[in-house]
C-alpha positions, 0 to 999 in steps of 0.5 A: 081206231087205235089210240096210244094212251088211256084216254080217247079225245075228240081229235082221235075220233074226228081228226086234228081239227077238233080240240083235245077234249077227252071223250072217255078214259080207262083204256088199258093196252090191248082194250077194245071198247065201243063208244056210243054216238049219243055220248059223243054227240052230247059232249060235242053239244056241251062244248058248243061244237057241231055234231057231224054225221057219225056211226052208231058207235066208235070202236076204240082200240088202245095199242098194246103188245101182248105178253106170253104167260110162259115168258113171264113164268121164265122171267119170274123164275130168273128173279128167284134164282138170282135171289137164291143162286145156291138153290135149285128153283122152279116156278111151276105155274103163273096165273094171270087175272087177265091177258097182259098187254103193255104199251108199245115200247114200254118197260115193265117190272114183276113185283114179288117177294122172292123170299117166299116159296110155295104159293105166292102173289105178285104184280106186273107194273108198266106205267099205268098198267098193274095186273096181279097174278098168283104163282107157285115156286118150289125149292129143291136140294140134294138129299136122300130117300129111303129105298129100303125099310129101316128100323131103329139102329139100322145102317143107312148105307145101302138103304138110301139113295141120293135124289133132288128133293122138293123141300118147299114145305118140308118140316124137317131139314134134309140129311146131306151126309149119312156118314156116321149115322144110323136110323133113329126110328123105323121109316118106310120106303120112299120117305125123305131122310130128314134129321129127325129120322137119324142119329149118331152111330151108338158107341155102345149097344144093349148088353155092352159094359159101361161105367156109370158115374154117380155124384152127390156133393163130395161123393163120387162113385163109379159103378160097373153097369150094363147098357139096356139100350144103345148109347149115343153121346149126349143122349139118355139111355137106361143102365142096370147095375148087375149087382143090385138089379137096379136100373138108372137113367144116364147120359152117355158121355162117350168112351164107355162113361155115363153120368147118372141123372 
């Protein structure tokens, strides 16, 4: 027999002539449970009611509408996309602890932390129904993947290709614009191009002339030196005084100038 609440009453079993006395509670939408006749008879006697002929047990079903897990996945994805309209988001799976039913005509809410990406946990709440679930959500951004092996100093044009990249667990930010950049170190084919793999194109290369500025108190010297490595603005690099052969560590200032550290 169907019921529409979480409790079955005597009148549900025997008709409206019986008082609204609860027999058993805890029925969730979609639940189907047997109630032994002995338990019902004991309840009738406690309430000084006659015990009629009964079957061995009563099968009670709480009415409910079954929700489709794929539909719930799409709803969860819509929540994430609404919270992050600037990102490409995909909820790849949703795993329920049990089949989900809600009372006929009832509304429900998916409760999740939309600031969390990767593996997450949430709950579906509808009246007296609360069902937990787990899910996996991924975030994608447009970036570059290395299509040919790179060595330090290599130009990026022709060695990378644009691609939509999963950044859910990416530790370093993506490179979105390769203009003016070169490889900072070696990188293999298929690797995602992140900011730790690139640097600004050097203004001076190994063997080029640079002017080293040395200051000590009021003393300022400018020494014509030779770069011993590529020079990028704001980065340290070695320079050699060709007269003495001495090598200094300097910070490249730009336009051929470097300051001794």
